[in-house]
PAZAPA-4460 file (N, C-alpha, C; in steps of 0.05 Angstrom, whole numbers, plus 32768, in hexadecimal, padded with zeros to 4 digits):
% residues 294
    n_x    n_y    n_z   ca_x   ca_y   ca_z    c_x    c_y    c_z   seq   type   mol
   8011   7FE8   8000   8000   8000   8000   8012   8019   8000     1      M     A
   800C   802C   7FEE   801C   8044   7FEB   8017   8056   8004     2      K     A
   802E   8060   800E   802C   8072   8025   8020   808D   801C     3      A     A
   8013   809A   802F   8008   80B5   8029   8020   80C8   8026     4      T     A
   801B   80DF   801B   8030   80F3   8017   803D   80FB   8031     5      F     A
   802C   80FF   8046   8037   8107   8060   8048   80F1   806C     6      D     A
   8040   80D8   8068   804F   80C1   8072   806A   80BF   8063     7      E     A
   8069   80C4   8049   8081   80C3   8038   8095   80D9   8041     8      Y     A
   808B   80F1   8045   809C   8107   804E   80A9   8100   8069     9      M     A
   8099   80F6   807B   80A3   80EF   8096   80B8   80D9   8095    10      L     A
   80B3   80C5   8084   80C6   80AF   8081   80E1   80B8   8076    11      E     A
   80E0   80C9   8061   80F8   80D2   8054   8107   80E5   8067    12      K     A
   80F9   80F7   8074   8106   8109   8087   8114   80FA   809D    13      K     A
   8107   80E5   80A7   8113   80D4   80BC   812C   80C7   80B2    14      K     A
   812C   80BD   8099   8143   80B1   808D   815A   80C5   808B    15      Q     A
   8154   80DD   8082   8168   80F1   807F   8174   80F9   8099    16      I     A
   8164   80FC   80AE   816E   8103   80C9   8181   80ED   80D3    17      E     A
   817A   80D4   80CE   818B   80BE   80D7   81A6   80BF   80C8    18      Q     A
   81A5   80C5   80AE   81BD   80C6   809E   81CF   80DD   80A7    19      D     A
   81C2   80F3   80AF   81D2   810A   80B9   81E2   8102   80D2    20      I     A
   81D6   80F4   80E4   81E4   80EB   80FC   81FC   80DA   80F5    21      I     A
   81F8   80C7   80E3   820D   80B4   80DD   8223   80BF   80CB    22      S     A
   821D   80D5   80BC   8231   80DF   80A9   823F   80F8   80B2    23      H     A
   8238   8104   80C8   8247   811B   80D2   825C   8115   80E7    24      T     A
   825D   80FB   80EE   8273   80F2   8100   828B   80EB   80EF    25      Q     A
   8299   80FF   80E5   82B0   80FB   80D3   82C9   80F7   80E3    26      V     A
   82D7   80E1   80DE   82F0   80DA   80EC   8305   80F0   80EA    27      E     A
   8312   80F6   8100   8328   8109   8102   831F   8127   80FF    28      S     A
   8305   812B   8100   82FB   8147   80FF   82FC   8153   811B    29      T     A
   8308   816B   811E   8308   8179   8138   82EB   817B   8143    30      P     A
   82E9   8177   815D   82CF   8176   816A   82BD   818E   8165    31      E     A
   82C8   81A6   8168   82B8   81BE   8164   82AE   81C1   8147    32      E     A
   82BF   81BA   8134   82B6   81BA   8118   82A0   81A6   8113    33      L     A
   82A3   818F   811E   828E   817A   811B   8274   8183   8127    34      Q     A
   8275   818F   813F   825D   8199   814C   8250   81AE   813C    35      Q     A
   825F   81C0   8130   8254   81D6   8120   8247   81CC   8107    36      S     A
   8254   81B8   80FA   8248   81AC   80E2   822D   819F   80E9    37      M     A
   822E   818F   80FE   8216   8180   8106   8200   8193   8110    38      H     A
   8207   81A9   811D   81F3   81BB   8128   81E0   81C5   8112    39      Y     A
   81EC   81CF   80FC   81DB   81DA   80E7   81CE   81C4   80D6    40      S     A
   81DC   81AE   80D2   81D1   8199   80C1   81B9   818C   80CF    41      L     A
   81BA   818A   80E9   81A5   817D   80F9   8190   8190   8104    42      A     A
   8191   81AA   80FC   8180   81BE   8108   8164   81BF   80FB    43      A     A
   815A   81A8   80F4   813F   81A7   80E9   813F   81AE   80CB    44      G     A
   812A   81BC   80C2   8128   81C2   80A6   8115   81AE   8099    45      G     A
   810C   81B5   8081   80F7   81A5   8073   8103   818D   8064    46      K     A
   811D   818E   805E   812B   8179   804F   811F   8175   8033    47      R     A
   8115   818B   8027   8106   8188   800E   8118   8180   7FF7    48      L     A
   8130   8189   7FF6   8142   8182   7FE0   8149   8164   7FE0    49      R     A
   8152   8159   7FF6   8157   813C   7FF5   813E   812C   7FF2    50      P     A
   8128   8134   7FFD   810F   8125   7FF9   8106   8126   7FDC    51      I     A
   810A   813D   7FCF   8104   8140   7FB3   8116   812D   7FA2    52      L     A
   812F   812A   7FAA   8141   8118   7F9C   8137   80FB   7F9F    53      L     A
   8130   80F3   7FB7   8125   80D9   7FBC   810C   80D4   7FAA    54      Y     A
   80FA   80E7   7FAA   80E1   80E4   7F9B   80E6   80E2   7F7D    55      A     A
   80F9   80F2   7F73   8100   80F1   7F57   810B   80D5   7F50    56      S     A
   811C   80CB   7F60   8128   80B0   7F5C   8112   809B   7F5D    57      Y     A
   8102   809C   7F72   80EE   8086   7F77   80D7   8087   7F64    58      E     A
   80D5   809C   7F53   80C1   809D   7F3E   80C8   8088   7F29    59      T     A
   80E3   8082   7F26   80EC   8070   7F11   80F9   8057   7F1B    60      Y     A
   8101   8056   7F35   810F   803F   7F40   8108   803C   7F5D    61      A     A
   8111   8026   7F6A   8108   8021   7F85   811E   801A   7F99    62      N     A
   8137   801A   7F91   814D   8014   7FA4   8158   802E   7FAF    63      R     A
   814A   8039   7FC2   8150   8055   7FCA   816B   8058   7FD8    64      S     A
   8177   8042   7FE0   8192   8043   7FED   81A6   804F   7FDA    65      S     A
   81A1   804E   7FC0   81B4   8059   7FAC   81B5   8077   7FAD    66      R     A
   81A2   8084   7FB8   81A2   80A1   7FB9   81A6   80AD   7FD4    67      V     A
   81AA   809C   7FE8   81AC   80A7   8004   81C3   80BA   8007    68      R     A
   81DB   80B3   7FFE   81F2   80C5   8001   81EF   80DE   7FEF    69      N     A
   81E4   80DB   7FD8   81E0   80F2   7FC6   81CC   8106   7FD3    70      V     A
   81B7   80FB   7FDE   81A3   810C   7FEC   81AF   811B   8003    71      A     A
   81C0   810D   8013   81CC   8119   802A   81E1   812E   8021    72      L     A
   81F0   8128   800C   8203   813B   8001   81F6   8155   7FF9    73      A     A
   81DE   8152   7FED   81CF   816A   7FE4   81C6   817A   7FFD    74      L     A
   81BD   816D   8012   81B5   817B   802A   81CD   8189   8037    75      E     A
   81E5   817D   8036   81FD   8189   8041   8204   81A3   8032    76      M     A
   8201   81A2   8018   8208   81BA   8009   81F3   81D0   800E    77      I     A
   81DA   81C9   8010   81C5   81DC   8017   81CB   81E8   8032    78      H     A
   81D2   81D8   8045   81D7   81E1   8061   81EF   81F3   8062    79      T     A
   8205   81EC   8053   821C   81FD   8053   8215   8219   8048    80      Y     A
   8204   821A   8034   81FC   8233   8028   81ED   8244   803C    81      S     A
   81DD   8237   804D   81CD   8246   8061   81E0   8251   8077    82      L     A
   81F3   8241   8080   8206   824A   8094   8214   8263   808A    83      I     A
   821D   8263   8071   822C   827A   8066   8219   8291   8061    84      H     A
   8200   828C   8058   81ED   82A2   8054   81E7   82B1   806D    85      D     A
   81E7   82A3   8084   81E0   82B0   809D   81F6   82C1   80A9    86      D     A
   820E   82C0   809E   8225   82CE   80AA   8221   82ED   80A7    87      L     A
   822E   82FC   80B9   822C   8319   80B9   8233   8326   809E    88      P     A
   8245   831A   808F   824D   8325   8075   8237   8322   8060    89      A     A
   8224   8310   8065   820F   830B   8052   81F4   8315   805D    90      L     A
   81E3   8302   8067   81C9   830A   8071   81C8   8313   808E    91      D     A
   81DD   830B   809D   81E0   8313   80B9   81C7   830B   80C9    92      N     A
   81BF   82F2   80C7   81A8   82E7   80D6   81B0   82DB   80F0    93      D     A
   819E   82DE   8104   81A3   82D2   811F   8196   82B7   8122    94      D     A
   8181   82B2   8112   8172   8299   8116   816E   828B   80FB    95      Y     A
   816E   8271   80FC   8169   8260   80E5   815B   8247   80EF    96      R     A
   8144   8240   80E3   8135   8229   80EB   812E   8229   8108    97      R     A
   8129   8241   8113   8120   8244   812E   8137   8242   8143    98      G     A
   814F   8240   8139   8166   823E   814C   817A   8254   8145    99      K     A
   818C   825A   8157   81A1   826D   8152   81B2   8264   813B   100      K     A
   81BA   8276   812A   81CB   826F   8113   81E6   8265   811C   101      T     A
   81F3   8257   810A   820C   824A   8111   8221   825D   811D   102      N     A
   8225   8274   8111   8239   8286   811A   8232   8293   8135   103      H     A
   8218   8292   813D   8210   829C   8157   8215   8288   816D   104      K     A
   8214   826E   8166   8219   8259   8179   8237   8254   817C   105      V     A
   8245   8253   8166   8262   824E   8167   8270   8269   8163   106      F     A
   827B   826F   814C   8286   8289   8145   8288   828A   8127   107      D     A
   828E   82A1   811C   828E   82A5   80FF   82A2   8293   80F1   108      E     A
   82BA   8291   80FC   82CF   8280   80EF   82C7   8263   80EE   109      S     A
   82BC   8259   8105   82B3   823D   8106   829C   8238   80F3   110      T     A
   8289   824B   80F1   8273   8248   80DF   827C   8247   80C2   111      A     A
   828F   8258   80BB   8299   8258   809F   82A6   823D   8099   112      I     A
   82B6   8233   80AB   82C3   821A   80A7   82B0   8202   80A7   113      L     A
   829B   8203   80B8   8287   81EE   80B8   8279   81ED   809D   114      A     A
   8273   8204   8091   8267   8205   8077   827A   81F9   8062   115      G     A
   8293   8201   8064   82A7   81F6   8051   82A9   81D7   8054   116      D     A
   82A8   81CE   806C   82AB   81B1   8071   8293   81A2   8066   117      A     A
   827B   81AC   806A   8263   819F   805F   8263   819F   8040   118      L     A
   826C   81B4   8034   826E   81B5   8017   8281   81A0   800C   119      L     A
   8299   819F   8017   82AD   818C   800D   82A5   816F   8014   120      T     A
   829A   816B   802B   8294   814F   8033   827D   8144   8023   121      H     A
   826C   8155   8018   8256   814C   8007   8260   813D   7FEF   122      S     A
   8275   8147   7FE3   8280   8139   7FCB   828E   811F   7FD3   123      F     A
   829A   811E   7FEB   82A6   8106   7FF5   8291   80F0   7FF7   124      H     A
   8279   80F7   8001   8264   80E3   8004   825D   80D6   7FE9   125      L     A
   825B   80E6   7FD5   8254   80DB   7FBA   826C   80CB   7FAF   126      I     A
   8284   80D6   7FB1   829B   80C9   7FA6   82A1   80AE   7FB2   127      A     A
   8299   80A9   7FCA   829F   8090   7FD8   8287   807E   7FDB   128      T     A
   8272   8084   7FCC   8259   8074   7FCF   825B   805A   7FBF   129      D     A
   825A   8044   7FCC   825E   8029   7FC0   8246   8022   7FAE   130      D     A
   822F   802F   7FB1   8218   8028   7FA1   8217   8036   7F86   131      E     A
   822A   8048   7F81   822A   8057   7F68   8242   804E   7F57   132      L     A
   823E   804E   7F3D   8253   8047   7F2B   8266   8060   7F28   133      T     A
   827E   805B   7F1E   8290   8072   7F1A   8285   8087   7F08   134      D     A
   8277   807E   7EF3   826B   8090   7EE0   8255   80A1   7EED   135      Q     A
   8245   8094   7EFE   8230   80A3   7F0D   823C   80B7   7F20   136      E     A
   8252   80B0   7F2D   825F   80C2   7F40   8269   80DB   7F32   137      K     A
   8276   80D7   7F1B   8281   80EE   7F0C   826A   8100   7F02   138      V     A
   8255   80F3   7EF8   823E   8103   7EEE   8231   8113   7F05   139      Q     A
   822C   8106   7F1B   821F   8114   7F32   8230   812A   7F3D   140      L     A
   824A   8125   7F40   825B   813A   7F4B   825D   8152   7F37   141      I     A
   825E   814B   7F1D   825E   8161   7F09   8245   8172   7F0B   142      T     A
   822E   8165   7F0C   8215   8174   7F0E   8213   8184   7F29   143      W     A
   821C   8178   7F3E   821A   8185   7F58   822D   819D   7F5B   144      L     A
   8245   819A   7F4F   8257   81B2   7F50   824C   81C8   7F3E   145      T     A
   8240   81C1   7F28   8234   81D5   7F17   821C   81E3   7F25   146      E     A
   820C   81D3   7F33   81F4   81DE   7F40   81FC   81F0   7F58   147      A     A
   8211   81EA   7F66   8218   81F8   7F7E   822E   820C   7F7C   148      S     A
   823C   820C   7F65   8254   821C   7F62   8251   8237   7F55   149      G     A
   8266   8242   7F48   8266   825D   7F3D   8253   8262   7F26   150      P     A
   8249   824D   7F1A   8235   8250   7F05   8219   8248   7F0F   151      A     A
   8217   8243   7F29   81FE   8239   7F34   81F6   8249   7F4D   152      G     A
   81F4   823C   7F64   81EA   8248   7F7C   81FB   8260   7F85   153      M     A
   8215   825E   7F83   8227   8274   7F8C   8223   828C   7F7A   154      V     A
   8220   8287   7F60   821B   829D   7F4D   8201   82AB   7F55   155      A     A
   81EC   829C   7F5C   81D3   82A8   7F64   81D6   82B8   7F7E   156      G     A
   81E7   82AE   7F90   81EA   82BC   7FA9   81F7   82D8   7FA5   157      Q     A
   820C   82D9   7F94   8219   82F3   7F91   8208   8306   7F81   158      I     A
   81F8   82FC   7F6E   81E6   830D   7F5F   81D0   8318   7F72   159      L     A
   81C8   8307   7F85   81B4   830F   7F99   81BF   8326   7FAB   160      D     A
   81D8   8323   7FB3   81E5   8338   7FC3   81E7   8352   7FB4   161      I     A
   81F0   8350   7F9B   81F3   8368   7F8B   81D9   8376   7F84   162      K     A
   81C3   8367   7F86   81A8   8372   7F80   819C   8380   7F98   163      A     A
   81A8   837E   7FB0   819D   838B   7FC7   819F   83A9   7FC4   164      E     A
   818B   83B7   7FCF   818A   83D4   7FCE   8187   83DF   7FB2   165      N     A
   817D   83CE   7F9F   8178   83D8   7F84   8160   83CA   7F79   166      S     A
   8153   83D7   7F65   813C   83CB   7F58   8146   83B9   7F42   167      E     A
   813B   83A1   7F40   8142   838E   7F2B   8129   8386   7F1C   168      V     A
   812D   837E   7F03   8116   8375   7EF3   810D   8359   7EFC   169      S     A
   80F5   8352   7EF3   80EB   8337   7EF9   80FD   8322   7EEC   170      L     A
   8107   8328   7ED4   8119   8315   7EC6   8133   8310   7ED6   171      H     A
   813E   8326   7EE1   8157   8324   7EF1   8152   8314   7F0A   172      T     A
   813B   8319   7F17   8134   830B   7F30   8131   82ED   7F2A   173      L     A
   8124   82E6   7F14   8121   82CA   7F0D   813D   82BD   7F08   174      E     A
   814F   82CB   7EFC   816A   82C1   7EF7   8178   82BC   7F11   175      K     A
   8176   82CF   7F23   8184   82CC   7F3D   817A   82B3   7F4B   176      I     A
   8160   82AF   7F4C   8156   8299   7F5C   8157   827E   7F4D   177      H     A
   8158   827F   7F32   815D   8267   7F23   8178   825B   7F2A   178      A     A
   818B   826D   7F30   81A6   8265   7F38   81A7   825E   7F56   179      L     A
   819F   8272   7F66   81A2   8270   7F83   8192   8259   7F90   180      K     A
   8179   8257   7F88   8167   8243   7F93   8162   822C   7F80   181      T     A
   815D   8232   7F66   8155   821E   7F53   8169   8209   7F4C   182      G     A
   8182   8210   7F4C   8196   81FC   7F43   8198   81E4   7F55   183      K     A
   8197   81E7   7F6F   8198   81CF   7F80   817E   81BF   7F7F   184      L     A
   8168   81CD   7F7B   814E   81BF   7F77   814F   81AF   7F5D   185      I     A
   815B   81BB   7F48   815D   81AD   7F2E   8170   8195   7F31   186      S     A
   8185   8198   7F41   8197   8181   7F45   8188   816A   7F52   187      F     A
   8178   8170   7F66   8169   815B   7F74   8158   814A   7F61   188      A     A
   814A   8158   7F4F   8139   814B   7F3C   8149   813C   7F27   189      V     A
   815E   8149   7F1D   816F   813D   7F08   817E   8125   7F12   190      Q     A
   818A   8126   7F2A   819A   8110   7F35   8188   80F8   7F3A   191      A     A
   8171   80FD   7F46   815F   80E7   7F4D   8155   80D8   7F34   192      G     A
   814D   80E8   7F1F   8143   80DC   7F07   8159   80CC   7EF8   193      A     A
   8171   80D8   7EF8   8188   80CB   7EEB   818F   80B0   7EF7   194      Y     A
   8191   80B0   7F12   8197   8097   7F20   8180   8083   7F1E   195      L     A
   8168   808D   7F1B   8150   807C   7F19   814C   8070   7EFE   196      G     A
   815B   807A   7EEA   8158   806E   7ECF   8144   807B   7EBE   197      G     A
   813D   8095   7EC3   812A   80A3   7EB2   8136   80A6   7E96   198      A     A
   8125   80A6   7E81   812F   80AA   7E66   8139   80C6   7E62   199      T     A
   8147   80CB   7E4C   8151   80E5   7E46   813A   80F9   7E42   200      E     A
   8125   80F0   7E35   810E   8101   7E31   8101   8108   7E4B   201      E     A
   80FE   80F5   7E5D   80F2   80FA   7E77   8104   810E   7E87   202      Q     A
   811E   810B   7E86   8131   811C   7E94   812F   8139   7E89   203      Q     A
   812A   813C   7E6F   8128   8157   7E63   810E   8165   7E6E   204      Q     A
   80F9   8156   7E6F   80E0   8161   7E7A   80E3   8168   7E98   205      H     A
   80F3   8158   7EA6   80F7   815D   7EC2   8109   8175   7EC7   206      L     A
   811B   817B   7EB4   812B   8194   7EB6   8118   81AC   7EB4   207      Q     A
   8105   81AB   7EA2   80F1   81C0   7EA0   80E1   81C2   7EB9   208      T     A
   80D8   81AC   7EC3   80C9   81AB   7EDC   80D9   81B7   7EF3   209      F     A
   80F2   81B0   7EF6   8102   81B9   7F0D   8107   81D7   7F0B   210      S     A
   8108   81E2   7EF3   810B   81FF   7EF0   80F2   820D   7EFC   211      H     A
   80DB   8204   7EF3   80C2   8210   7EFD   80BF   820C   7F1C   212      F     A
   80C7   81F4   7F25   80C6   81EF   7F42   80D8   8201   7F52   213      L     A
   80F0   8206   7F48   8102   8218   7F56   80F7   8235   7F58   214      G     A
   80EA   823E   7F43   80DF   8259   7F43   80C8   825B   7F57   215      V     A
   80B5   8248   7F55   809E   824A   7F67   80A6   8246   7F85   216      L     A
   80BB   8236   7F89   80C6   8233   7FA4   80CF   824E   7FAF   217      F     A
   80DE   825D   7F9F   80E8   8277   7FA8   80D2   828B   7FAB   218      Q     A
   80BE   828B   7F99   80A8   829D   7F9C   809A   8299   7FB6   219      I     A
   8096   827F   7FBD   8088   8279   7FD6   8099   8282   7FEE   220      Q     A
   80B4   827F   7FEC   80C5   8289   8001   80C2   82A7   8005   221      D     A
   80C1   82B6   7FEF   80BD   82D3   7FF0   80A2   82DA   7FFC   222      D     A
   808E   82CB   7FF5   8073   82D0   8000   8072   82CB   801E   223      I     A
   807F   82B5   8026   8080   82AF   8043   8090   82C3   8053   224      L     A
   80A3   82D1   8047   80B2   82E5   8055   80A0   82FD   805D   225      D     A
   8088   82FE   8050   8075   8313   8056   805E   8307   8067   226      I     A
   8054   82F0   805F   803C   82E5   806B   8040   82CF   807F   227      T     A
   8059   82C5   8082   805F   82AE   8092   805C   82B2   80B0   228      G     A
   805B   829C   80BE   805A   829C   80DC   8076   8299   80E6   229      D     A
   807F   82AB   80F7   809B   82AB   8100   80A2   8291   810E   230      V     A
   808F   8286   811D   8095   826D   812C   8098   8255   8118   231      E     A
   8088   8254   8104   808A   823F   80F0   80A3   8243   80DF   232      K     A
   80A9   825C   80D8   80C0   8262   80C7   80DA   825D   80D5   233      M     A
   80DB   8262   80EF   80F3   825E   80FE   8108   8274   80FA   234      G     A
   80FF   828B   80EE   8110   82A2   80EA   80FE   82BA   80E8   235      K     A
   8109   82D2   80EC   80F9   82EA   80EB   80EC   82EE   80D0   236      P     A
   80D3   82F8   80D0   80C5   82FF   80B7   80CC   831B   80AF   237      I     A
   80CE   8320   8095   80D4   833B   808B   80F1   8341   8087   238      G     A
   8102   832C   8089   811F   8331   8086   8126   833A   806A   239      S     A
   8117   8331   8055   811D   833A   803A   811A   8358   8037   240      D     A
   8104   8363   8043   80FF   8380   8042   8115   838F   8051   241      A     A
   811D   8384   8068   8131   8392   8078   814C   8393   806A   242      E     A
   8151   837D   805A   816A   837D   804B   8168   8389   802F   243      N     A
   8151   8396   802A   814C   83A3   8010   8150   8390   7FF8   244      N     A
   8145   8378   7FFB   8148   8364   7FE6   8130   8366   7FD2   245      K     A
   8136   8362   7FB9   8121   8361   7FA5   8115   8345   7FA7   246      S     A
   80FA   8344   7FA9   80EC   832B   7FAB   80D4   832C   7F97   247      T     A
   80C7   8316   7F94   80B0   8315   7F82   8099   8327   7F8C   248      Y     A
   8093   8327   7FA6   807E   8339   7FB0   8085   8357   7FAD   249      P     A
   809F   835D   7FB0   80A8   8379   7FAC   80A4   8382   7F90   250      V     A
   80AB   8371   7F7C   80A9   8378   7F60   808C   8376   7F56   251      I     A
   807E   8361   7F5E   8063   835C   7F53   804C   8364   7F65   252      L     A
   8052   8367   7F7F   803C   836A   7F92   8035   834E   7F9C   253      G     A
   802A   834C   7FB4   8025   8332   7FC0   8011   8322   7FB0   254      L     A
   7FFB   832E   7FA8   7FE6   831F   7F99   7FF0   8315   7F7F   255      E     A
   7FFF   8325   7F70   800A   831C   7F56   8020   8307   7F5A   256      K     A
   802F   8309   7F70   8043   82F4   7F75   8036   82D9   7F7A   257      A     A
   8020   82D9   7F87   8011   82C0   7F8C   8007   82B5   7F71   258      I     A
   7FFD   82C6   7F60   7FF3   82BE   7F45   800B   82B3   7F35   259      E     A
   8022   82BF   7F37   803A   82B7   7F29   8043   829B   7F32   260      Y     A
   8042   8297   7F4D   8049   827D   7F58   8036   8268   7F4E   261      R     A
   801D   826D   7F4D   8009   825A   7F44   800C   8253   7F26   262      D     A
   8015   8267   7F16   801B   8262   7EFA   8032   824E   7EF7   263      Y     A
   8047   8252   7F07   805E   8240   7F06   8057   8224   7F10   264      Y     A
   8044   8223   7F23   803B   8208   7F2C   802E   81F9   7F15   265      L     A
   801D   8207   7F06   800F   81FB   7EEF   8023   81F1   7EDB   266      K     A
   8037   8201   7ED5   804C   81F9   7EC1   805D   81E2   7ECB   267      E     A
   8063   81E2   7EE5   8073   81CC   7EF1   8064   81B2   7EEF   268      A     A
   804B   81B2   7EF5   803B   819A   7EF5   8037   818F   7ED9   269      L     A
   8036   81A1   7EC5   8034   8199   7EA9   804E   818B   7EA0   270      A     A
   8064   8196   7EA8   807E   818A   7EA1   8081   816F   7EAF   271      A     A
   8078   816D   7EC7   8079   8154   7ED6   8069   813E   7EC8   272      L     A
   8052   8146   7EBE   8041   8133   7EB0   804F   8129   7E96   273      E     A
   805C   813B   7E88   806B   8133   7E70   8082   8120   7E76   274      H     A
   808D   8122   7E8E   80A3   8110   7E97   8099   80F6   7EA2   275      A     A
   807E   80F3   7EA2   8071   80DB   7EAD   8079   80D7   7ECA   276      Q     A
   807B   80ED   7ED8   8084   80EC   7EF4   8070   80F7   7F07   277      A     A
   8057   80FA   7EFE   8042   8106   7F0F   8031   80F1   7F1E   278      D     A
   8039   80D8   7F1C   802A   80C3   7F28   8035   80BB   7F44   279      H     A
   804C   80C6   7F4B   8058   80BE   7F64   8056   80D6   7F77   280      Y     A
   806A   80DB   7F88   8069   80F1   7F9B   8073   810C   7F90   281      Y     A
   807C   810C   7F78   8087   8125   7F6D   8071   813B   7F6B   282      M     A
   8059   8133   7F63   8043   8146   7F61   803C   8151   7F7D   283      K     A
   803B   813F   7F90   8035   8147   7FAC   804A   815B   7FB6   284      D     A
   8063   8155   7FB0   8079   8167   7FB9   8077   8182   7FAC   285      L     A
   8070   8182   7F93   806D   819C   7F84   8058   81AD   7F91   286      T     A
   8041   81A1   7F97   802C   81B0   7FA4   8034   81B8   7FC1   287      E     A
   8043   81A7   7FCE   804D   81AE   7FE9   8060   81C6   7FE8   288      Y     A
   8072   81C7   7FD4   8084   81DD   7FD0   8074   81F7   7FCE   289      F     A
   805D   81F6   7FC1   804D   820D   7FBC   803D   8216   7FD4   290      T     A
   8033   8203   7FE4   8020   8208   7FF9   802C   820A   8015   291      E     A
   8046   8203   8017   8053   8203   8031   8050   821D   803F   292      R     A
   8050   821C   805A   804D   8235   806A   8066   823B   807B   293      D     A
   807C   822D   8074   8096   8234   8081   80AC   822A   8070   294      Y     A
***
């Protein structure tokens, strides 16, 4: 009997939490560095990116142990980016996921190094995974470095910083978030489908799907920064406005931003259907990305 979507989310999140415990105990790592890495990695969160990777894979295959390390590596990279985003030189945030940010618990230098350690260790997890072929390892690492590096997430981050205190066009905003947020989401979908044996045509449709998904995810983030509940969000509401960031509600207005998000939802679901991937949990996840309240 197929599990409900809530049961599926709970099961995958539990698996990821267990993997976090077992994979952050890295031999010969100084204790404070290990504690700092584990603090942010285990500080809750929705785990949407690794769950999306699992769902993409399990749409086409069923031996989910093949993607465990890849999913955890993705979560490590996402967490490293959050640690660095929270630093005084960037967003200067005091809270993340309802807890004090890493540099507030430890110190700035330790937080920087914990982020560095999570980033580099993520590739080690993939490179040493016995369930992956050498060809799969090279392909996954290539895609993950592209998604997270100077032509991906980091590019989006610096464009986002440079856009502060200035008006940007809707096109520019979409470009920023396609890189900053969308690239890791696209990797989750791409990696899962690839390891699951999706056809080239299905993977092409999923690339289109993941682009739309990344955009609507960011629009919902921007909406929640205005309408969200601080207790559910685990961080202050209105930080985008305080940092003079361009967001979809700022450019479009709140009502139009919601309409824009719903348009991208429709497009994402259409691409998912073309990929023959709307019969599993991918459709549920897409709707969850849109309707989430934190």
